[in-house]
C-alpha positions as CSV (number, residue, x, y, z in Angstrom):
1,M,4.1,31.6,-25.8
2,Y,3.9,34.5,-28.3
3,E,2.7,36.6,-25.6
4,N,5.5,35.8,-22.9
5,L,8.3,36.6,-25.4
6,L,7.0,40.0,-26.9
7,E,6.0,40.9,-23.3
8,E,9.8,40.4,-22.3
9,A,11.4,42.2,-25.6
10,G,9.5,45.1,-23.9
11,L,6.0,45.5,-24.9
12,T,2.8,45.7,-22.7
13,K,0.3,43.2,-22.4
14,N,-2.3,45.4,-24.1
15,E,0.2,46.4,-27.3
16,V,0.9,42.3,-27.4
17,L,-2.5,41.2,-27.8
18,T,-3.1,44.5,-30.5
19,Y,-0.2,43.8,-32.4
20,L,-1.1,39.7,-33.1
21,A,-4.9,40.8,-33.4
22,L,-3.8,43.0,-36.1
23,L,-1.5,40.3,-37.7
24,K,-4.0,38.2,-38.2
25,L,-6.7,41.0,-39.6
26,G,-4.4,42.5,-41.7
27,K,-5.6,45.6,-41.9
28,A,-8.6,46.4,-39.6
29,K,-10.2,49.4,-37.6
30,S,-10.2,50.2,-33.8
31,G,-13.3,48.3,-33.1
32,E,-12.2,45.6,-35.0
33,I,-9.5,45.7,-33.5
34,V,-10.6,45.5,-29.9
35,R,-13.0,42.7,-30.7
36,Q,-10.3,40.5,-32.3
37,A,-8.0,41.3,-29.5
38,K,-10.5,41.2,-26.8
39,I,-9.4,44.3,-24.8
40,S,-11.2,47.3,-23.7
41,G,-12.2,50.0,-26.2
42,G,-10.8,52.9,-23.8
43,K,-7.3,53.1,-24.5
44,I,-7.3,51.3,-27.9
45,Y,-5.8,53.9,-29.8
46,E,-3.0,55.0,-26.9
47,T,-1.8,51.4,-27.4
48,L,-2.3,51.5,-31.1
49,Y,0.1,54.8,-31.4
50,K,2.7,53.4,-28.5
51,L,2.9,50.9,-31.3
52,V,3.5,53.2,-34.1
53,D,6.0,54.8,-32.0
54,K,7.9,51.2,-32.0
55,G,7.9,51.2,-35.7
56,L,5.2,48.0,-35.2
57,V,1.9,49.6,-36.9
58,K,1.2,52.0,-39.1
59,V,-2.1,53.9,-40.2
60,V,-3.6,54.2,-43.7
61,Y,-6.6,56.1,-44.0
62,E,-9.3,54.5,-46.7
63,N,-12.4,57.0,-47.8
64,N,-11.8,59.3,-45.1
65,I,-11.3,56.7,-42.1
66,K,-8.5,55.0,-39.9
67,H,-7.4,52.2,-40.6
68,F,-3.9,50.2,-38.9
69,I,-1.6,47.6,-40.5
70,A,1.0,45.6,-38.3
71,N,4.4,46.0,-40.1
72,D,6.4,43.2,-40.9
73,P,7.2,41.1,-37.8
74,K,11.4,41.3,-38.5
75,M,10.5,45.5,-37.2
76,I,10.6,43.6,-33.5
77,L,14.2,42.8,-33.5
78,N,14.5,46.7,-35.1
79,Y,12.5,47.6,-32.3
80,L,14.8,45.5,-30.1
81,Q,18.0,46.6,-31.0
82,D,17.3,50.7,-30.8
83,N,15.9,49.6,-27.3
84,K,19.4,48.0,-26.5
85,K,21.0,51.1,-27.9
86,H,18.7,53.4,-25.8
87,L,19.4,51.0,-22.7
88,E,23.2,51.1,-22.6
89,K,22.8,54.7,-23.7
90,Q,21.4,55.0,-20.2
91,E,23.5,53.0,-18.5
92,K,26.8,54.9,-19.5
93,E,24.9,58.1,-17.9
94,L,24.1,56.7,-14.7
95,E,27.4,55.6,-14.3
96,K,28.0,59.3,-14.8
97,I,25.9,60.3,-11.9
98,L,26.4,57.1,-9.6
99,P,29.2,58.8,-7.6
100,H,27.2,61.8,-7.1
101,L,23.8,59.3,-5.6
102,E,26.4,57.3,-3.4
103,E,27.1,61.0,-1.8
104,L,23.7,61.7,-0.8
105,K,23.3,58.8,0.5
106,K,26.0,59.0,2.5
107,H,25.0,62.7,3.8
108,A,21.4,61.4,4.5
109,T,20.0,61.5,7.8
110,K,18.3,58.4,9.1
111,P,18.4,57.7,12.6
112,E,16.7,55.0,12.5
113,N,15.1,52.5,9.5
114,V,13.3,49.4,9.4
115,S,11.7,47.6,7.2
116,L,10.4,43.7,6.5
117,V,12.0,42.0,4.2
118,K,10.5,38.8,2.6
119,G,12.3,36.0,0.1
120,F,15.7,34.3,-0.4
121,K,16.6,36.8,-3.0
122,G,15.5,39.8,-0.9
123,I,16.9,38.7,2.2
124,A,20.2,38.2,0.3
125,T,20.7,41.7,-0.4
126,V,20.5,42.9,2.7
127,V,22.6,40.6,4.8
128,Y,25.4,40.2,1.7
129,E,25.5,44.2,1.6
130,A,25.9,44.8,5.6
131,L,28.8,41.5,5.3
132,E,30.6,43.7,2.6
133,Q,30.7,46.5,5.4
134,G,30.6,44.8,8.3
135,K,33.9,44.1,10.7
136,E,32.6,41.9,13.0
137,I,29.5,39.7,13.0
138,K,27.5,38.3,16.0
139,I,24.2,36.0,15.6
140,M,22.6,34.3,18.4
141,G,19.6,32.0,18.4
142,I,20.7,29.4,16.3
143,R,18.7,26.2,15.5
144,S,20.2,23.4,13.4
145,S,16.2,22.1,13.2
146,K,15.0,24.5,10.7
147,D,14.7,23.7,6.8
148,E,17.9,22.5,5.0
149,K,17.3,24.8,2.6
150,F,17.3,27.7,5.3
151,N,21.1,26.4,6.4
152,N,22.0,25.6,2.9
153,F,21.3,29.5,2.4
154,W,23.5,30.5,5.4
155,K,26.6,27.8,5.0
156,K,26.9,29.9,1.5
157,W,26.6,33.4,3.5
158,H,29.4,32.4,5.9
159,K,31.1,31.0,2.8
160,R,31.6,34.6,1.6
161,R,32.6,36.1,5.1
162,L,35.5,33.3,5.3
163,Q,36.5,34.6,2.4
164,L,36.2,38.5,3.7
165,K,38.3,37.2,6.6
166,K,35.9,38.2,9.6
167,K,35.2,37.1,12.4
168,A,31.8,35.6,13.7
169,F,30.4,34.8,17.2
170,I,27.8,32.5,17.1
171,L,25.1,31.6,19.6
172,F,23.7,28.3,19.3
173,S,20.4,27.0,20.7
174,D,21.3,23.5,20.5
175,K,24.4,21.1,20.0
176,N,25.7,18.1,18.3
177,T,24.3,18.2,15.1
178,P,25.9,18.5,12.0
179,Y,25.1,21.9,11.6
180,W,26.4,22.6,14.7
181,E,29.5,21.0,14.0
182,Y,30.2,22.6,10.9
183,F,30.3,25.9,12.4
184,K,32.7,24.5,15.1
185,K,35.2,23.2,12.2
186,I,35.6,26.4,10.6
187,K,38.1,29.5,10.7
188,Y,37.1,32.9,11.8
189,T,34.2,31.9,14.1
190,E,33.4,31.1,17.7
191,V,30.7,29.1,19.0
192,R,29.0,28.9,22.3
193,E,25.8,27.3,22.9
194,I,22.6,27.9,25.4
195,T,20.2,25.1,25.4
196,T,17.9,26.3,28.2
197,F,15.8,28.4,26.7
198,S,16.1,30.1,23.0
199,P,16.4,33.8,21.7
200,S,15.2,34.9,18.7
201,A,17.4,34.3,15.6
202,V,19.3,37.8,15.6
203,M,22.2,38.8,13.7
204,I,24.2,42.4,14.3
205,I,26.7,43.5,12.0
206,N,27.9,47.6,13.0
207,N,24.3,49.2,13.2
208,N,22.3,46.5,11.4
209,S,20.0,44.0,13.1
210,F,18.1,41.7,11.7
211,I,15.7,39.6,12.9
212,F,14.7,36.4,11.1
213,S,11.7,33.9,10.9
214,Y,12.1,30.7,9.4
215,E,8.5,30.1,8.6
216,E,6.6,29.0,5.2
217,E,8.3,32.3,4.1
218,F,12.0,33.6,4.7
219,T,11.0,36.8,6.4
220,C,13.8,39.1,8.4
221,I,13.0,42.5,9.9
222,H,15.8,44.8,9.1
223,I,16.5,47.7,11.9
224,V,19.4,50.2,10.7
225,S,19.6,51.9,13.9
226,E,23.3,52.2,16.1
227,Q,20.9,52.7,19.3
228,T,18.9,49.3,18.5
229,A,22.4,47.8,17.6
230,K,23.7,48.6,20.9
231,S,20.5,47.2,22.7
232,F,20.7,43.7,21.0
233,E,24.6,43.5,21.0
234,S,24.4,44.2,24.7
235,F,22.2,41.4,25.4
236,F,24.0,38.9,23.2
237,D,27.1,40.0,25.4
238,S,25.7,39.0,28.4
239,L,24.6,35.4,26.8
240,W,27.9,35.0,25.7
241,I,29.5,35.6,29.1
242,F,26.6,33.4,30.4
243,A,26.9,30.6,27.8
244,K,31.2,30.7,28.7
245,P,32.4,26.8,29.3
246,Q,32.5,26.4,33.0
247,Q,35.4,25.4,34.7
248,K,34.6,22.1,37.5
249,P,33.9,23.4,41.1
250,Y,37.1,23.2,43.3
251,K,36.4,20.6,45.9
252,S,38.0,21.2,49.4
253,K,39.8,18.3,51.5
254,P,38.1,17.5,54.4
255,L,40.8,18.8,57.4
256,R,42.3,16.2,59.4
257,K,42.4,16.5,63.2
258,K,45.1,16.6,65.4
259,G,46.4,15.0,68.5
260,G,44.8,12.0,69.8
261,D,41.7,12.8,67.7
262,Q,43.3,11.1,64.7
């Protein structure tokens, strides 16, 4: 428990073990600390002097031999306060240069950027960012049979889309399910179905193309490319036309024969 809290406070694992060992020993030479802390002796002095810099350890000399003593544990609070002030100062400095960093990103020329994103947090970051910047959303290959946690993730994402009043065109690979009915009822959403085959789960927003996989781990291939997005969009548009509700075929009435043949 102590170790985790101290690491969360900003100490490294070796610093934590060294500091706790010194609290138990009271005053010790480096070799004694290594044995008590059960760490490698190769970086013991580097670790000790980092603790000295943080105000948690002090150095004393006895008979010309270097000893180390752990300072009062209350000094940890002082260290945290100093660290907090330092972070606040860094945050203010970063706020000043953010416009310049954004400008660098804007002018960067990247014809195509492909990345593999894993997990809900990572995927949430890229799809919500694309949603905020996008105008129109096209999605195909949607199946209701995914694990409920995936469907709930997308319901939350679409809730944000509705708040932004952005329209989505969605191609389902199944129909007449609660998940399908949910999208049929919400605003700014048009749904069609293709049940004869199932394309990959793909979402296109501006120059962003997302290819999703719903295995044990939620994964996504994120492609930032105008050409790739247009290619996916062209495929989507073809399927969208194919999925358009068909009118009943016209049945012509049989011609009546004239004269005596009636």
